[in-house]
C-alpha positions as CSV (number, residue, x, y, z in Angstrom):
1,M,12.0,-2.6,-8.3
2,S,12.0,-2.3,-4.5
3,M,9.9,-0.3,-2.0
4,K,11.4,3.0,-3.3
5,T,10.1,3.9,-6.7
6,S,11.5,7.3,-7.4
7,N,14.4,9.5,-6.6
8,I,12.6,12.6,-7.6
9,K,11.7,15.1,-4.9
10,F,8.3,14.6,-3.5
11,K,7.1,18.1,-4.3
12,D,8.3,17.7,-7.9
13,R,6.4,14.3,-8.2
14,I,3.2,15.9,-7.0
15,D,3.7,18.8,-9.6
16,V,3.9,16.3,-12.4
17,Q,0.9,14.0,-11.1
18,M,-1.3,17.1,-10.6
19,Q,-1.0,17.9,-14.4
20,D,-2.2,14.3,-15.4
21,D,-5.9,15.2,-15.9
22,F,-6.6,11.4,-16.9
23,M,-5.0,10.0,-13.9
24,R,-7.0,12.2,-11.5
25,K,-10.3,11.5,-13.3
26,S,-9.4,7.8,-13.3
27,V,-8.7,7.8,-9.7
28,A,-11.6,9.7,-8.7
29,N,-13.9,7.5,-10.7
30,A,-12.3,4.4,-9.2
31,Q,-12.6,5.8,-5.7
32,E,-16.1,6.5,-6.0
33,R,-17.1,3.1,-7.7
34,M,-15.1,1.0,-5.1
35,F,-16.2,3.2,-2.1
36,T,-19.8,2.7,-3.2
37,N,-19.4,-0.9,-3.7
38,R,-17.8,-1.4,-0.3
39,A,-20.6,0.4,1.4
40,I,-23.1,-1.7,-0.4
41,A,-21.3,-4.9,0.5
42,A,-20.9,-4.0,4.1
43,E,-24.6,-3.1,4.5
44,K,-25.6,-6.5,3.0
45,L,-23.4,-8.3,5.3
46,G,-25.0,-6.6,8.3
47,N,-23.6,-5.8,11.7
48,W,-20.4,-4.3,9.9
49,E,-19.1,-2.5,13.0
50,E,-19.1,-5.9,14.8
51,W,-17.4,-7.6,11.9
52,R,-14.7,-4.7,12.0
53,E,-14.3,-5.2,15.7
54,M,-13.9,-9.0,15.3
55,G,-11.3,-8.4,12.5
56,M,-9.3,-6.0,14.8
57,D,-9.4,-8.5,17.7
58,I,-8.2,-11.4,15.5
59,R,-5.3,-9.3,14.2
60,N,-4.4,-8.0,17.7
61,H,-4.5,-11.5,19.0
62,V,-2.1,-12.8,16.4
63,L,0.3,-9.7,16.9
64,E,0.3,-10.3,20.7
65,N,1.1,-14.0,20.3
66,L,3.0,-13.8,17.1
67,D,6.0,-15.9,18.2
68,Y,3.7,-18.8,19.1
69,Y,1.8,-18.8,15.7
70,L,4.9,-18.3,13.6
71,Q,6.4,-21.4,15.3
72,Q,3.1,-23.3,14.8
73,L,2.9,-22.4,11.2
74,S,6.4,-23.3,10.6
75,D,6.0,-26.7,12.2
76,N,2.9,-27.6,10.3
77,V,4.3,-26.4,6.9
78,Q,7.2,-28.8,7.5
79,K,5.0,-31.7,8.6
80,N,3.1,-31.3,5.3
81,G,6.5,-31.7,3.4
82,G,7.3,-27.9,2.8
83,H,10.3,-26.0,3.5
84,V,10.2,-22.8,5.7
85,F,12.9,-20.0,5.7
86,F,12.8,-17.1,8.2
87,A,14.3,-14.0,6.6
88,R,15.3,-11.2,8.8
89,T,16.0,-8.8,5.9
90,A,15.1,-8.4,2.2
91,E,18.5,-9.5,1.3
92,E,18.3,-12.8,3.3
93,A,14.9,-13.4,1.5
94,T,16.1,-12.7,-2.1
95,A,19.3,-14.7,-1.5
96,Y,17.2,-17.7,-0.5
97,V,14.9,-17.4,-3.5
98,E,17.9,-16.8,-5.8
99,N,19.4,-20.0,-4.4
100,I,16.4,-22.1,-5.4
101,V,16.4,-20.5,-8.9
102,Q,20.1,-21.5,-9.3
103,E,19.7,-25.1,-7.9
104,K,16.7,-25.7,-10.2
105,K,18.6,-24.1,-13.1
106,A,15.3,-22.3,-13.7
107,R,14.9,-20.2,-16.9
108,K,11.4,-19.0,-16.3
109,V,9.3,-18.0,-13.3
110,V,5.6,-17.0,-13.2
111,K,4.5,-14.7,-10.5
112,S,1.1,-13.7,-9.2
113,K,0.5,-10.4,-7.6
114,S,2.6,-9.9,-4.5
115,M,3.3,-6.5,-2.7
116,V,5.9,-8.1,-0.4
117,T,8.1,-9.3,-3.4
118,E,7.9,-5.8,-4.8
119,E,8.8,-4.6,-1.3
120,I,12.1,-6.7,-1.5
121,G,12.8,-6.2,-5.2
122,L,12.8,-9.8,-6.0
123,N,12.2,-9.6,-9.7
124,K,15.6,-8.1,-10.3
125,I,17.4,-10.6,-8.2
126,I,15.7,-13.5,-10.3
127,E,16.5,-11.8,-13.5
128,R,20.2,-11.3,-13.0
129,N,20.4,-15.2,-13.1
130,E,19.3,-15.2,-16.7
131,C,15.8,-16.3,-15.6
132,E,12.8,-14.6,-17.0
133,V,10.0,-13.4,-14.7
134,V,6.5,-13.2,-16.0
135,E,3.9,-11.1,-13.9
136,T,0.7,-12.9,-14.5
137,D,-1.8,-10.6,-12.8
138,L,-3.2,-8.4,-15.5
139,G,-2.5,-5.0,-13.9
140,E,1.1,-6.1,-13.0
141,Y,1.7,-7.6,-16.4
142,I,0.7,-4.2,-18.0
143,L,3.4,-2.4,-16.1
144,Q,5.9,-5.0,-16.7
145,V,5.4,-4.8,-20.4
146,D,5.4,-1.1,-20.3
147,D,8.6,-1.2,-18.2
148,C,8.2,2.4,-17.1
149,D,5.9,2.8,-14.1
150,P,5.7,1.5,-10.7
151,P,2.3,0.4,-9.2
152,S,-0.2,3.1,-8.4
153,H,-2.6,1.4,-6.1
154,I,-2.3,-1.7,-3.9
155,V,-5.0,-3.6,-5.4
156,V,-5.3,-2.1,-8.8
157,P,-1.6,-1.4,-9.9
158,A,-2.3,0.1,-13.3
159,L,-5.1,2.4,-12.2
160,H,-3.4,5.4,-13.7
161,K,-3.4,4.0,-17.2
162,N,-6.4,4.2,-19.7
163,R,-7.4,1.6,-22.2
164,M,-6.1,3.5,-25.1
165,Q,-2.6,3.7,-23.4
166,I,-2.7,0.0,-22.6
167,R,-3.7,-0.9,-26.1
168,D,-0.7,1.1,-27.5
169,V,1.7,-0.5,-25.1
170,F,0.5,-3.9,-26.2
171,K,0.6,-3.0,-29.8
172,E,4.3,-1.9,-29.5
173,K,5.6,-4.6,-27.0
174,I,3.5,-7.7,-27.8
175,D,2.1,-7.3,-31.3
176,Y,-1.4,-6.6,-30.4
177,Q,-3.6,-5.5,-33.3
178,G,-7.0,-5.4,-31.8
179,S,-9.2,-2.5,-30.4
180,D,-9.1,-0.9,-27.0
181,D,-12.0,-3.0,-25.7
182,P,-11.1,-4.3,-22.2
183,E,-12.4,-7.7,-22.9
184,E,-10.5,-8.0,-26.0
185,L,-7.3,-6.8,-24.5
186,T,-7.7,-9.3,-21.6
187,R,-8.3,-12.3,-23.9
188,Y,-5.3,-11.5,-26.0
189,V,-3.1,-11.5,-22.8
190,R,-4.7,-14.5,-21.6
191,D,-3.7,-16.4,-24.7
192,Y,-0.4,-14.7,-24.9
193,I,1.0,-15.8,-21.5
194,R,-0.7,-19.3,-21.3
195,H,2.4,-20.9,-22.6
196,D,4.5,-19.3,-19.8
197,F,2.6,-21.3,-17.1
198,L,3.4,-24.5,-18.9
199,E,7.0,-23.6,-19.4
200,A,7.8,-22.1,-16.0
201,D,10.1,-23.9,-13.6
202,I,8.9,-22.0,-10.6
203,G,5.8,-20.4,-9.5
204,I,6.0,-17.5,-6.9
205,T,3.2,-16.0,-5.0
206,G,2.6,-13.8,-2.0
207,C,0.4,-14.8,0.9
208,N,-3.0,-13.1,1.9
209,F,-3.1,-15.1,5.1
210,A,-1.3,-18.2,6.5
211,V,-3.4,-20.5,8.7
212,A,-1.2,-21.6,11.5
213,E,-3.2,-24.5,12.7
214,S,-2.8,-26.4,9.5
215,G,0.2,-24.9,7.6
216,T,-2.0,-23.6,4.9
217,V,-1.2,-20.5,2.6
218,S,-4.4,-18.8,1.5
219,L,-4.4,-16.6,-1.7
220,V,-7.2,-14.3,-2.6
221,T,-7.5,-13.4,-6.4
222,N,-9.7,-12.6,-9.1
223,E,-8.2,-13.9,-12.3
224,G,-7.2,-17.5,-11.6
225,N,-3.6,-16.8,-12.5
226,A,-2.5,-17.8,-9.0
227,R,-3.9,-21.3,-9.3
228,L,-2.0,-21.9,-12.5
229,A,1.2,-20.4,-11.0
230,T,0.9,-22.8,-8.0
231,S,-0.3,-25.9,-9.9
232,L,1.9,-26.2,-13.0
233,P,5.4,-25.4,-12.0
234,K,7.2,-28.1,-10.2
235,T,8.4,-25.7,-7.4
236,H,6.1,-23.1,-5.6
237,I,7.6,-20.5,-3.5
238,A,5.2,-18.3,-1.2
239,V,6.5,-15.1,0.2
240,M,4.8,-13.6,3.1
241,G,5.3,-10.8,5.7
242,M,5.6,-12.4,9.2
243,E,2.4,-10.8,10.5
244,R,0.1,-12.3,7.7
245,I,-1.1,-15.3,9.9
246,V,-4.5,-16.3,11.4
247,P,-4.9,-19.0,13.9
248,T,-7.6,-21.1,12.2
249,F,-9.8,-21.4,9.2
250,E,-12.7,-19.9,11.4
251,E,-10.7,-16.7,11.7
252,L,-9.7,-16.9,7.9
253,D,-13.3,-16.8,7.2
254,I,-13.8,-13.6,9.0
255,V,-10.8,-11.6,7.7
256,V,-11.3,-12.7,4.0
257,S,-15.0,-11.6,4.3
258,L,-13.6,-8.2,5.5
259,L,-10.9,-8.1,2.9
260,C,-12.9,-8.9,-0.1
261,R,-15.8,-6.5,0.7
262,S,-13.2,-3.7,1.7
263,A,-11.2,-4.2,-1.4
264,V,-13.5,-4.7,-4.3
265,G,-16.9,-4.5,-2.7
266,L,-17.7,-8.3,-3.3
267,P,-18.7,-10.9,-0.8
268,L,-15.8,-12.9,-2.3
269,T,-13.3,-12.5,-5.0
270,G,-13.2,-14.8,-7.8
271,Y,-10.8,-17.4,-6.2
272,V,-9.9,-18.2,-2.6
273,T,-7.3,-20.7,-2.9
274,A,-6.0,-22.6,0.2
275,L,-2.5,-24.4,-0.4
276,T,-1.2,-26.9,2.0
277,G,2.3,-28.2,1.1
278,P,3.5,-29.7,-2.0
279,R,1.3,-32.2,-3.8
280,E,0.7,-35.8,-2.4
281,D,1.8,-38.9,-4.2
282,E,-1.8,-39.9,-5.3
283,H,-2.5,-36.3,-6.7
284,C,-1.7,-35.1,-10.2
285,D,-2.0,-31.3,-9.6
286,G,0.4,-29.2,-7.5
287,P,4.1,-28.6,-7.1
288,E,6.7,-31.2,-6.2
289,E,8.3,-28.7,-3.9
290,F,6.9,-26.0,-1.7
291,H,8.8,-23.2,0.2
292,L,7.5,-20.6,2.4
293,V,9.6,-17.6,3.0
294,I,8.6,-15.6,6.0
295,I,10.0,-12.1,5.9
296,D,10.7,-9.7,8.9
297,N,12.3,-6.8,7.0
298,G,11.8,-4.3,9.9
299,R,8.4,-5.8,11.1
300,S,9.8,-6.9,14.6
301,D,10.9,-3.3,15.2
302,I,7.3,-2.0,14.3
303,L,5.8,-4.7,16.6
304,G,7.7,-3.4,19.5
305,S,6.8,0.3,18.9
306,E,4.0,2.7,19.1
307,F,3.2,1.9,15.5
308,K,2.4,-1.8,15.9
309,D,-1.3,-1.1,14.9
310,I,-0.2,-0.9,11.3
311,L,0.7,-4.5,11.3
312,R,-3.1,-5.3,11.4
313,C,-3.3,-4.3,7.9
314,V,-4.8,-6.8,5.5
315,R,-3.9,-4.7,2.3
316,C,-7.4,-4.0,1.1
317,A,-6.7,-0.5,0.1
318,A,-10.1,0.8,1.5
319,C,-8.0,3.6,3.0
320,V,-6.6,4.4,-0.4
321,N,-9.9,4.4,-2.0
322,T,-11.3,7.0,0.4
323,C,-8.3,9.3,0.8
324,P,-8.7,12.9,-0.6
325,A,-5.0,13.3,-0.8
326,Y,-4.6,10.2,-3.0
327,R,-7.5,11.4,-5.0
328,H,-5.6,14.4,-6.1
329,I,-1.9,13.4,-6.4
330,G,-2.4,9.7,-7.4
331,G,-0.3,6.7,-6.2
332,Q,3.0,7.4,-7.9
333,S,3.5,10.6,-6.0
334,Y,4.2,8.7,-3.0
335,G,7.5,7.2,-4.5
336,S,6.7,3.9,-2.7
337,I,5.0,0.6,-3.8
338,Y,2.8,1.3,-0.7
339,S,0.6,4.4,-1.5
340,G,-2.2,6.3,0.2
341,P,-2.6,6.5,4.1
342,I,-1.2,3.0,4.5
343,G,1.9,3.7,2.5
344,A,2.2,7.2,4.2
345,V,2.4,5.2,7.6
346,L,4.2,2.0,6.5
347,S,6.8,3.5,4.0
348,P,8.9,5.4,6.7
349,L,8.8,2.6,9.1
350,L,10.2,-0.1,6.5
351,G,12.3,2.3,4.5
352,G,13.3,5.0,6.8
353,Y,12.6,8.8,7.1
354,D,15.5,9.7,4.8
355,D,13.4,8.4,1.9
356,F,9.9,8.9,3.1
357,K,9.9,11.9,5.5
358,D,7.4,13.7,3.2
359,L,4.7,10.9,3.3
360,P,3.3,11.6,6.8
361,Y,2.4,15.2,5.7
362,A,0.4,13.8,2.5
363,C,-2.7,13.8,4.6
364,S,-5.4,16.3,5.5
365,L,-6.0,14.3,8.7
366,C,-9.7,14.0,7.8
367,R,-9.9,10.6,9.5
368,A,-12.0,9.2,6.6
369,C,-9.6,6.1,6.6
370,H,-10.5,5.5,10.2
371,D,-14.1,4.8,9.1
372,V,-13.4,2.4,6.3
373,C,-10.4,0.4,7.7
374,P,-11.9,-3.2,8.2
375,V,-9.5,-3.8,11.2
376,K,-9.8,-0.3,12.7
377,I,-6.1,0.9,12.2
378,P,-6.1,4.5,13.6
379,L,-4.1,5.7,10.5
380,S,-4.2,9.5,10.9
381,D,-3.2,9.1,14.6
382,L,-0.2,7.0,13.5
383,L,0.6,9.9,10.8
384,L,0.5,12.4,13.5
385,K,3.1,10.3,15.5
386,H,5.4,10.1,12.6
387,R,5.2,14.1,12.5
388,Q,5.8,14.2,16.2
389,K,8.9,11.9,16.0
390,M,10.4,13.8,13.2
391,A,9.7,17.1,14.8
392,E,11.4,15.7,18.1
393,S,14.4,14.4,16.2
394,K,14.7,17.7,14.3
395,Q,14.2,16.1,10.9
396,T,11.8,18.9,10.0
397,P,13.3,22.0,8.3
398,L,14.9,24.5,10.5
399,L,12.7,27.3,9.6
400,E,9.6,25.4,10.1
401,R,10.7,24.5,13.5
402,A,11.7,28.0,14.4
403,T,8.3,29.3,13.1
404,V,6.3,26.8,15.1
405,S,8.5,27.6,18.2
406,A,7.8,31.3,17.7
407,F,4.1,30.6,17.5
408,N,4.0,28.5,20.7
409,F,6.0,30.9,22.7
410,I,3.6,33.9,21.6
411,N,0.4,31.7,21.9
412,A,1.2,30.7,25.5
413,R,1.0,34.4,26.5
414,P,-2.3,36.0,26.1
415,L,-1.3,39.6,26.0
416,L,1.5,39.1,23.7
417,W,-0.8,37.0,21.5
418,G,-3.4,39.7,21.3
419,N,-1.0,42.5,20.3
420,T,0.7,40.1,17.8
421,V,-2.6,39.3,16.3
422,K,-3.4,43.0,15.8
423,V,-0.2,43.8,14.3
424,G,-0.2,40.8,12.2
425,A,-3.7,41.7,10.7
426,T,-2.4,45.1,9.7
427,V,0.8,44.0,8.2
428,A,-1.0,41.1,6.3
429,S,-3.3,43.5,4.6
430,G,-0.3,45.2,2.9
431,L,1.6,41.9,2.0
432,I,-1.0,39.4,0.8
433,R,-1.6,39.8,-3.1
434,D,-3.7,37.4,-5.0
435,G,-3.8,34.9,-2.1
436,K,0.0,34.8,-1.7
437,L,2.7,36.1,0.5
438,P,5.7,37.6,-1.1
439,V,7.9,35.1,0.8
440,N,7.1,31.8,2.6
441,V,7.2,31.7,6.3
442,G,8.2,28.6,8.0
443,V,5.9,25.9,6.8
444,S,6.6,26.6,3.0
445,A,4.8,23.7,1.6
446,W,1.6,24.6,3.4
447,T,1.7,28.3,2.3
448,E,2.8,27.6,-1.4
449,S,-0.2,25.2,-1.7
450,R,-3.0,27.4,-0.5
451,D,-4.7,30.6,-1.4
452,L,-4.9,32.8,1.5
453,P,-8.0,35.1,2.1
454,E,-7.7,38.8,1.3
455,P,-7.2,40.5,4.6
456,D,-9.0,43.6,5.6
457,G,-6.6,44.7,8.3
458,E,-8.5,43.7,11.2
459,S,-8.0,40.7,13.4
460,F,-11.1,38.3,14.1
461,R,-10.9,39.2,17.9
462,S,-11.2,42.8,17.3
463,W,-14.0,42.4,14.9
464,F,-15.8,40.0,17.3
465,K,-15.4,42.6,20.3
466,K,-16.9,45.4,18.2
467,R,-19.7,43.4,17.0
468,N,-20.6,42.3,20.6
469,K,-20.5,45.9,21.7
470,G,-22.8,47.0,19.0
């Protein structure tokens, strides 16, 4: 799987997802629960806005000095006995990992949850070498076993599935015979994949944040699977986007505090793991070999553009958990492994407008994501910039551009505007039936998705003038 998850048209994806009553109910319940928990955790921390300001400043400082911190991180990882590889593209990153798999003659890889490895489609590259890949995060494991759905949420990838569906998948694929009780399902998977950790030749993880000062890779998890994936296999490969750096452990403390509260509404997740190179001679735990793959994959271009604020993202999904558009259409409508507001901004930047030109319009511009982002990314402003760029480069539909141009021309001329509004009100009264126009004019997706008010043949301005005279 790579960043693009569907070849179906955006509107058709939405039509399918809007009919999935369970998905919509599940997403709504999850949003309410996580949003409430986040608010409680933020209030308990106190001075939440000051913390957000610190988080923004830390991330901005790193981005402004990224070359320095990347060099410092690389030097310290190598001092600790690790290997560092800078990958300009997804292909370079996957080729490097594939080469390690081939050198080790690996037959099994265990992975902890990692969005960036999904972004570059790493699993398929490994599997073509007759090497089994086992996702050990429960949500990712559910999707892997089912082998039909991409992740629908950045933090909770199997959010769209209910426990009955999960039970049936496990019954069919891994011989589960129990109930749909979540604890029973989890215990079964825990026992079922335990041997995979012991048999794996390589463990692969992402990286929530790398500490430049010490060359440390930090992982924030809830299930403990990442610790097993990094401790038992002889080789550990960490894959990270090049922007995921903090200068020291002091800044790590701040951004992890923001991340955990924003993602799951807890002061900390179950495990915060700090890994610094391969194991030392006197230690019995840890890998014999450590590799850090630092991926650009378009991030340098973003860094030098008006979209650079998006690189502050800590992948907490707070914006997803508050987004009204996501609430109704679900994560899989986005056709990208990155869903919600963050996906609507990031996917066109990393994957291009050809595949993701519809996503900047999957937003009501309510700005709720602004209020919850722990590092103050102006997401709706960035979505507007996407729309502007597409309009300026004429990537929007011709009829839509013509309609907007006509509107701008008329709106700039008061006399023409006044007469047009009067005529329009009269004409509309004869055209609109049951909230719909007989034909779509210009912005078709907008007019198709809304019920228009029944007109009375009079413009608002005319009505207002009459009322004031009376």
